[in-house]
Wavefront OBJ file of the C-alpha trace (Angstrom):
o trace
v -72.320 31.908 -9.577
v -75.827 32.706 -8.377
v -78.712 30.480 -7.366
v -81.524 31.588 -9.678
v -85.179 30.593 -9.551
v -87.138 30.741 -12.812
v -90.926 30.708 -12.327
v -92.905 30.331 -15.547
v -95.826 28.156 -16.622
v -94.411 27.814 -20.151
v -91.976 24.884 -20.364
v -90.258 26.319 -23.465
v -89.523 29.628 -21.705
v -87.942 27.795 -18.772
v -85.815 25.744 -21.161
v -84.507 28.818 -22.995
v -83.623 30.595 -19.751
v -81.953 27.461 -18.407
v -79.664 27.238 -21.428
v -78.436 30.817 -21.039
v -78.135 30.818 -17.264
v -76.384 27.453 -16.925
v -73.978 28.395 -19.711
v -73.183 31.556 -17.724
v -72.309 29.374 -14.718
v -75.412 29.791 -12.556
v -77.285 27.167 -10.580
v -80.878 27.227 -11.857
v -84.089 26.041 -10.194
v -87.521 25.940 -11.821
v -91.163 26.236 -10.881
v -94.332 26.287 -12.965
v -96.302 28.622 -10.675
v -95.901 30.835 -7.645
v -96.775 28.140 -5.123
v -94.077 25.806 -6.419
v -91.733 28.795 -6.680
v -92.254 29.657 -3.028
v -91.350 26.122 -1.962
v -88.206 26.225 -4.128
v -87.301 29.613 -2.686
v -87.469 28.254 0.854
v -85.542 25.031 0.103
v -82.725 26.388 -2.038
v -81.570 29.729 -0.583
v -82.386 31.532 -3.848
v -80.542 34.765 -4.657
v -82.333 35.883 -7.843
v -85.882 35.297 -9.078
v -87.072 35.578 -12.671
v -90.836 35.210 -12.861
v -93.636 35.369 -15.376
v -96.329 37.717 -14.112
v -99.409 35.949 -15.487
v -99.719 32.246 -14.652
v -102.552 29.983 -13.506
v -102.838 29.412 -9.771
v -100.530 31.707 -7.825
v -99.304 34.182 -10.427
v -96.056 36.128 -10.429
v -97.512 39.243 -8.829
v -98.963 37.281 -5.914
v -95.683 35.372 -5.574
v -93.610 38.563 -5.410
v -96.090 40.114 -2.982
v -95.884 37.099 -0.678
v -92.082 37.148 -0.687
v -91.962 40.891 0.018
v -94.422 40.454 2.880
v -92.529 37.571 4.492
v -88.962 38.656 3.676
v -88.815 42.462 3.417
l 1 2 3 4 5 6 7 8 9 10 11 12 13 14 15 16 17 18 19 20 21 22 23 24 25 26 27 28 29 30 31 32 33 34 35 36 37 38 39 40 41 42 43 44 45 46 47 48 49 50 51 52 53 54 55 56 57 58 59 60 61 62 63 64 65 66 67 68 69 70 71 72
């Protein structure tokens, strides 16, 4: 079982991923943008991130860049 963070601004996309991942036995966390995703990453010891690249606010590319900078 993995702790997976799904970052996507589309509620329906998060719901679809949740159904598959939970059914596969994973613990799933959600965020609607990169800023919220970063906070979830810090709080929940996330192992895997699935992110949309284009979102309002902090998008997926900025989010990944920030994580790589802080946690190489």
